[in-house]
N, C-alpha and C positions, 0 to 999 in steps of 0.2 A: 904414435902419439894421438890422443883423442882430439877431435876438432874443437870440442867444447868440454871444459872441465871445471867443476865446482868443487872446492876443497874446504870443508868445514865453514861454509858460508853462513854468516849471520847478517841479517839486515834489520836495523832498528829505526823506528820513527818516533819523533816526539809528538805527543798529542796533549797539549797543555802541560801539566806537570807530570804527566805519565809517559813512560817509554813502552812502546809496543814492539814486540819482536815478530816481524812478518816471516822471517826465515830463521831457523834455530839450528845452526850447524849442519846445513844441507850438503850432501855429497852427490855428485852426478858426473858421469862421463858419457858423452855422445860421440860416436865415431862418424867419420865422413860417410855419407850415403845411408845413414839410418833414417827410419820413419818412426817417430816417437809421438805417442799421445800422452799429454799431461792431464791428469784427472784429479779431482778432489772437490770437496764441498765448498760452498761460498765462504770466503774469508779464510781459506786454508793457506793462502800464499801463492796461488797460481800466477796471478798478475805480476807479483814481485819477482817470481822465478823467471817469468818470460822477460821482464825488464832486464834481469841480470844476463840471461842468455843472449838477448838482443843488443847488448852493450848500451842500453838506455839508462842504466844506473850502475853504481859500484857498491860493493858490500861494505858494511860497517866493520866487519872482521872477516877473515878468511880470504880466499883467493878465487877469482874467476878468470879463466884463460880462454881466449878465443883464437884458435889457430896459432897457439903458442904465445900470444900477447897477453900479459898480465894487465887487465883493464884498470886496476887501481893505479898503475904507473902512467897512464895516458891523460893528456889534457882533454878538455871538452872538444876542442877542434880535432884532435887526433881520434877521439872516440867517434865523432861525426864522420870522419873520413873512413874509418874502419867499418862503420855501419853501412855506408854507401857502397863499399866494395864487397862486403861479405854477406849482408843480410837484406832480404826482401820481406816486407810486412803485408799480410793479408788480414783484413779486419771483418768482423761480423757485420758491421753496418756499411761496408764498402769504402766509406770515406773518400768518395770521388768528388772532385770540384765541380759544382753544378753548372758553372759558367763556361766550362771547357768541354770540348768534344771528347769522345772516347780516345781518339788518337792523341789529342793534346794531353789528356790525363796520363796516358802511358809514357809520353815523351818527357814529362816534367822531371822525373828523377835524373834523367840524362843531362838536363840543363845544368843541374848542380854539379855534374861531373865535367862540365866544359865541352860536351859534345856539340858539334856543329848542328845547325837546324836540319840540314839535309840528312845527316846520319840519324838524328833523333826521329825524323819522320819515317825514314826507311825502316828502322828497327821497330818502331811502333806499328807500322802497317804489317810487317812480317809477324810480329807476336800476335796481333789481333786476328790475322788470317789463320794462324795456327790454332787459335782459340775458337775458330768457327765464326768470327765476327768480321770477316773481310768486307761484308756489305753494310757494316754499321760504323765505319770509321768516323763519319761526320756527325753521328748522332750524339745528342746531349744525354747525360745520365737519366733525365726524366723521361726520355723516349725509349729507354731500355727496360727489359724485365729484370727482376731480382737476380735471376741466374746469369743473365747477360752482364749485369753490373758487376757481379762477383768475378766473372771471367775477365772483365776489364781490370778489376783490382788485381787479379793474379798476373795478368800481362804486365801491369805496372810494377809489381813486385819483381818481375823477371827482367825489367828494363836494363839494369846494369849487370846482368848475368851473375847474380850472387851465388855463393856456395850453399846458403841456408835460406829456407823459407820459413818464417814464423807465421803460423795461421791461428788467429784467435777466434774460436767458435765460427769457422768459415761457413757452416751451413745453418747457423742459428736463425737467420731471417729468411730461410728458403723452405719450400715444401719438400716432401720426402724424395720425390723423383728427381727434382732439380738438385737437391742436396747430394744424392747419389752420384749425379753426373759431375759435380764439383769434386767429390771425393775421388772418383775414378781419374779425374784430371790430375789431382795431386799425386795419386798413385803412379800415374804415367810419368810425371816429372821426377818422382823418386827413382823409378826404373831407369831414367836417363842420367842419374847420378846426383840429383839434388838431395840435400839433407832437409827433411821435413820435420818440423817440430810444431805440434798442434795442441792447443788447449781445447778441450771439449768436455761437455757434460753428457754427451750422447754415447752410450755403449756401442751402438751400431757403428758410428763413425770411428770409434777407437779400434774396431776390428780391422781397419785398413792399415793400422800401424804394425810395426814388427814387435813392439813391446810397449808397455804402459809404465809411465812414471806416476805413481800415486803420491800426492802430497796432502798431509794431514797435520794441522797445527804447525805448519812451517817446516816439517821434516819430510824428506823425500825417500821413496822406496821403489825400486824397480820391481815390476810384476809382469809375469807372462800373461798373455791373453787367455780368455776362457776358451778351452778347447771345445766346449759343447756348442759354440756358435760358429758354424762353418760358413764363412762369407763366400768362399769359392762356389759351394753348392748353390747358395742363394743367387749369385750372379749368373750361374749356368741356367737356373730356373727362369730368371728374368729374360735371358737371351732366347731361350726356347719359347717362352711366352710371346716375346716380340716377333719371332719368326713365324709362329703359328698365326698371330694376328695379321701379319703381312700376307700370308698365304690365303687366309680367309678373305681379306680385302681384294686380293687379286682374283680369287674365285668369284666373288660377287660381281666384279667388274666384267667378267667374261660372260655372265648370264644375260 
């Protein structure tokens, strides 16, 4: 059984006297452990599709199932509980609370699940340490770089150990090298069993996914990645370049 299934999903919005169809009979199945990139032009329905997949909205017609649950049959409270258990969100603009430390930001989702303060702090520290931020636990968001803030955002998304991470343009506010590190982190999480669903405009980021879901005018279509773009070779080249640089620095130090 698919972890996420959309069956003939239509989503309509009223805009004045007009009705706008954001999704037009979309079908989609995502299996547990998939890494999916959702791509499409502005206004194509990407955000609406993400809202459906993340149990933030329900369809006008059709069916959305998340781990076997028909979202249209759930109350708002039941949807909120399902989201807190099953889905973690990673945003382009990080959406960290500026008045909270990195550790407090990560702990916040666990508060809503009723976890004790001790357990919240212990897990926050563990997650941030795994993200390479063990020495930044008490830092405020303004004291962190963009890449560090995104890693805090990812740690927060993992706080309740969800099955699914929804990442909306996760590298959109980052430089290329920092963006690559974030993508490699998502790739590592996927290899550990997390289902990653990512909205992106970047063809390079999309190459980290197993396949691409293209959405145009509210209609989805699964597409395979471009075979001509070999991300593995690029990563190998980068590793060799980094090793060579380190060897050169060591050689200079010996002189």
